N, C-alpha and C positions, 0 to 999 in steps of 0.2 A: 465273831468275824471269821472263824475258821470253819472249813467244811470238814467236820469230824468223820464223815463217811468216806473221805477220799482214801483210796488204797495207797499203800506205800511199798517200797522195795522189800520191806521186812515181811510182807505177806499179811500184815495186820493193817487195820485202818489207822488214820491219824489219831482218831479218838481213842482207840485201843492202846496206841503207843504212849499217849500222855495221860491215861487214866491214873488217878491217884498221885500224880506228881504235884509239887508246889514250887513256887519261885523262891529261891534262897536269898537272892539279892535284888531288890527292886530298883537299885541304881543301874543294874545291867538289863533286866527285863522289867520295864516299867508298866504300871497299870495305865489303862487308857486315859484316866482323868489327869495323869501326870506324864503324858507322852513327851518324849524328847523333842519331837518335831510334829508340826501339824500335818505334814505330808512326808512322803518317802525321800530317800537320799538321792534318787535318780529323777531326771526330768527328760521328757521328750520335747524337743523343739521342732517347729516347722516354719516354713516361709518359702520365699522364692529361691532360697539357697539350699533348701532341704525339703522339697515337696513331699517326700515320703518319710521324712523324719531324720532326726539326729539325736544323740544321747549325750547328756552331761551329768557328771556326778556333782550335783549342786551342793551336796553336803560338804564338799571340799573346796567350794568357791568362796572367796572373801566377800563380805557384804558389799564392799565398794565395787566389786566386779560383776554383781548380779545384773547390772545394766551397763553396757559398754558399747562405745562406737569408736572404731579405729580404721586405719588404712591397711589394706591387704598388702602383705609381702609374700609372694608365691614361690613355692618349691615343688618340684615334680617327683620327689622321693624323700624318704626319711633321711637318707645319707646326705642329700643335697641340703636339706634343712639344717642338719647338724653342723655341716661345714659353714653355712651362712650364719648360724647363731654364734658359733665359736669365733667367727671372723668379725663379729661386731656389727653385722648388717641389720640385726633386729634391734629396734629402739622402742622406748616407751611410746605407747599410742598405736603400736602395730597390732594387726591380727595376722598371725602366722598361718599360712594356708599350706597344708601338706596334702597333696593329692596323688592319684594313681597308686594308692596303697590299699584300696578296697579289695574285696574278694576277687574281682576280675582283673584289676590293675596290678595287684601284688606280684603274681597271683597269690591269693590268701591274704590275710590281714595281719601285717606286722604290728607288734605292740609299740606304741609311740612313746615309750618311757624315756628314751635318751633325750629327744629334743625338749620334752617338758622339764626334765632334770636340769638341762643346760639353761633354760629360761629362768628357773628358780635360782640356780647357782649364780646367775648374773644379777640377781636382785630385781628381776622384772616381773615377779609373780603377781603383783597387784597393779601392773601397768600394761601388760601384754596378754592378749588372748590367743588361743590356738584352735583352729578347726581342721578336721581331716576326715577323709573317707576311710581311714584306717581305724584302729581300735586302741583302747587303753586298758591297763590292768587296774585292779582295785587300789593300787598304791598311788595312782596319779592324783595330784591336787592342783588347784588353780582353775582358771576359766578355760578348760580344755574340752572341746566338743568333738566327739568322734561319731563313727558310723553314719556320716553324712550320706544320704541316699536321695536320688540316684547318685552313684559314684562317678568320678570323672571318666573312667574307662568306658562307661556306657552312655556318655554324652551328658552327664549331669552338669548343673550350673556351676558347681565348684571348679570344673575344668575350663570354664569360660572367664574366670576371674583374671584380672590384670593387677599388677602392682599399682597401688594408689586408689583402687576402688574402695569406697566406704562401706563397711560392714557393720550392721547393727545386731547386737546380741541383747536380748531382754529375757533373762531366765524366768523371772516372775510371770511374764506374759507368754512364755513358751515360744519366743520368736527368734528365728535366725534368718536374716535377710541381707541382701546386697542392695544398695541404694542405686539401682539402675532400672530404667524403664524396660518394659517387655519388648519394646521395639529395638532397643540397644542390644538386649540379650539375643534376640533373633538375628540381628546383623552379625553378631559374633559367632553364633551357631552356624550360620551359613558359610562362613569361611574357616571354621574349625577343621583341622586335619583329623582324619579318622585315627583312633587309637591303634598303635602298633604294639601287639603283645610282646612282653619281654622274653617269653619262652614260647617257642614255636613248634616244639615236638614233645612227645611223651605224655605221661599222665597229667602233668601240670598244664600243658597246652590244652588238653581235653577238658580239664577242670575249668580253665579260664573261659573256654567257649560255652560251657554249660551252666556255670554258677550264676545265681541271682545275687542281688545286692544285699547289704546287711539288714535292710528293713524286713526281709523275708527270713532272716536267719541264715543267709548265704547257702540256701539249699540248692541242689542241682536240678535243672530243668529236665 
């Protein structure tokens, strides 16, 4: 399953690097017939809320949260979300929406570790989901979906959500969707105010103008 001819930074190929080695502990590196999981630890979700994709670390999601439907509670920054969570605004059955934290909106992509930690700390890890156009570190666990693309700052659907909208998450089916008609979304888009950059001068302003969303790897145009 490996491309042994693939060159590596060592100057040797992958095959040359692993020639003659053996697995010392098959509980760490398992044989294929005894794989830890049938697929990888990450999953790409798509739907009308993430037409270009979103990422979830499904290996860190409780089985009871692999399929979840809840009401949106929306925050326009990580700081606003943290204040809301600590103030008790987030309840069981909510989908916390943190937007304008994508590459263009941030600008850059803050790590959303604080709000996820607060959700876990309040015992809501198996009753609350979180979606964001920001990113997560490898330490995040729970139904936390990041890299939502298109991001809010470029007019993505995540920016059109309102408190109380019903959001469906089905990780097994790779689905992330808001239960709104295309007509309703277009109505909201028609009255949506253009995004106002948080930084208007210097290198970060230029970055915000040129950067693409997370589905492209946040490369500059």
